[in-house]
N, C-alpha and C positions, 0 to 999 in steps of 0.2 A: 504494500500500500504506500502510495506516495504521500509525503508530508503535506504537499499543497492541497490535497483533498480535504484533510482535516482543517488545515489552517484557513483556507478560503471560507469554508462553511461556518466555522466558529467565529472568525473575526468579522465577517460581513454581517452576521446577525447582531453582534454586539454594536457595531458601528451604526446599523440601521435603527437600533433602539436608542441611539444617542448616548452610548456608554463609554465612548473613548474620552480620555482625559484631555482637557483643553486648558488654556491659560488665559487669565484675565489680562487687562492692559498693563497691570503692574507686575506681571510675570508670575503671580501666584496661581495655584491651581484653582480653576473655576469650580463652583459648586454645581453638581448635576441635579436635575430635577428629582425630587423625592417621590417615590412611589409608595403608597401606603396600602398594605394588604387589607386593612380595615375598610378602606374606601372601595377597593375592588370587590370585597365580599358582601356588599350591600345586596340584600334580597337573594343571597345564595343559600341553597340548602346545605346542611352539614356535609362535609366531604367524607366519602367512603370509597375505597379502592374498587368496590363492586359497582359503583354508580358513575364512574368517571365519564363514560361515553354519553351520558345524558346531561352532563353539566355544561353550561356555556363556557366559552374560552376564558372569559374574565374570572369565572369562579375557579377554574383550574389554576389560573395564574395566582389567584389569591391563596388557594390551598397550597400551592408549591412554595410560595414565599413564607407562608406561616410554618410549613413543615421544615423548611431549611433552617429557619431561625429558632425553632423549638427543639431542634436536635442539639446534641453535644458536639458542636462543630468548632473548628479552629477559629480563633478570634479574627483571623484574616478574612474569613468568609463573612462574618458580621460587618466588618469594616467596608465590604464592597457596597453595601447599601442594597435596598430591595430592588431598585431598577436594574442594577448590574447583575444581581443574582438571577433575576428573571431572564435577562438577555442571555446570560451564559447557559441557563437551563434550556432556553429555546435553541441555542446553538447545539447543545447535546442532542436535542430532539431532531434537529435538522440532519445531523450526521446519522442518527439512528434510522431515520427515514431512508436515507441513501443505502445504508447497509441492508435494511429490510427489503429494499427493492432489488437487491442482488447486484447493484452497480459496483459496490466495493465490498471486499471481504472484511469480516470482523477482525480488527487488529488484536495483537497481544495486549494484555492489560498495561504492562509497563510502557509499551510503545505509545498507547493511547494517552496515558498520563503525561509522558514526556513531551509529545508533540502538541498536545492541547495546552499544556502549561506554557510552552514556548509561544504558541499562538495568542494566548490570553495575557502573557507576561505576568503570570501568577504562579505561586508555588504549587507543586503537584498535590499537596494536601487540600487546596482549594478546589482543584479539579475533581478530586475524589469525592469530596462532600457534595458538590453540585451533581456529579454523575450519579451518585447513589440515590439521590432524591428526584431525578428527572422523570422517573416513572409516573409521578403525579401529573406531569404535563402531557405525556404522550405514552400512555400505557401499552398500546398495541405495538407501536414502532420500537419502544424501549426493549421489548423482548429480544430484539435482534442483537442487543449489546448488553443485556442484563448480566451475563456471566462471562465476561471476557477471559479467555484462558491466560494463565500465567506463563505458559510455554506452549509451543505448537503441539507438543505431545501431551500436554495437560498435567505434567508433573516435573519436579526438579529432583534429579537423581544425585544423591550425595553419598560418596564412598567413604566409609570409615575404615581405617586400617591400623593395625598394631603390629610392629615388627619386633623381632627378637627370637627367643626360643624358650621352650618349656611351657609351663602353665601360667595363666594370668586371670585376673578378675577384671572384666571390662564393664564400665558403666557408661552408657551413651544416650543421647537424645533420640527420642522416637518422634514420628510425624506430628503427634498431638501436642508436642512441646514438653511432655513429661520425660522421665528417665527410666531406663530399665537396666538390669545388671545380668551379666552372663559370665560363667566360668568357661574359659576357652583355652585352646592350645594355639600358641602363636608359631608362625605368623597367622594373623586373623584378618579377614576382610568382610565387611557387610555393607550393602547398599540400602539406604533408606529413601523412600520416595516421598517428597514433600509436595503438598499442594500450594503452599505459600512459603516465602523465605522466612526462616525463624533462626534464632540463635541455636547453634549446635555445639555440643561439648562431648569430648571423649576423655575418660579417666581410665588409665590402665595400671593396675597394681600387679607387680610381678610375684612369682612364687619365690621361695627362699633363695636369695643370692642372684636373682634374675635381673636383667637390665633390658628395658623396653624402649621403643620409639613409637610415635603415633603420627597420623596424618589425616587431614580432612580434605577431600577432593570433590569438586563439583563436576559431574559428567554432563556436558551439554549435548544431549542426544540429538537435538535438532540440527546442530552444526557439526556433530561428530568430533567435538573437542573436549578436553578436560583441563581443569585449572585447580591446582592445589591452593587452598586458602588458609591452611594452618599445618604446622608440623612441629615436632619437638623430640629431642633425645633425652631420655632420663638417665639418672645415675643408678648404680647398682642398689637394689632393694628399696627404691623410692617410687612413688606414684608419678607417672608421666601424664601430663594433661595437654590436650589440644582444644582450642576454642576458636570459633568463627561466628561473628555476629550476623544478623539477618541481612544487613547491608552488604557485607562481603559475599554472602551466599548469592544474593540477588545480582550483584555486579558480575560475579563469575558466571552466572547463568545468562548474561546478556542484558540485564537491566542497568539502571544508573542510580 
């Protein structure tokens, strides 16, 4: 998917809604028109996800703005103001409509966040918050982008390995973020399949007099590459630990 497809759709909607920053004659940022959800919601029935198709557009707009601001969203989202929040939500819907029509394939989640953030000149966290609530505005089209894959294969393969010889006790992170422990014979290797980047840790305790090493490697199955994100060599009789945070896992898998 070409970046221009996302950028054009998302930027043009924001501009058409009057949401681009301008400057006043003294060089300071001009104040944009304030859109109040309460004004839009006059004579609107209570919002329900099951009745969106019957609601007027202004009522959907009001429901979206209210939903965005009632959630536990980053402060940067609130600072956008309701008008820009709505414009960005409409931009997400415009893109969803194109994807739903089959003109453009659904992008990977990280690609979508990265390119939309660049188009909006906003942090990825802002994009994520608007994206997650855009279903209020366009429930049918939104289905086309509701669950963007983290990778083309739908999983992140992380290889955990312990080197050395003899027996060892290995404690390692499993996909739900918790830890599990195994008594193994080294060298030992295990691949865990993550649905999202998370912090990963391996603790390897040697048997009597043993000396171990460990490593964490991300196997990018879509690109046929691998990248080691952590490694360590332990001393005789001591625990050897390897750790990689979610950002490192994500970057090694092709995110940013």
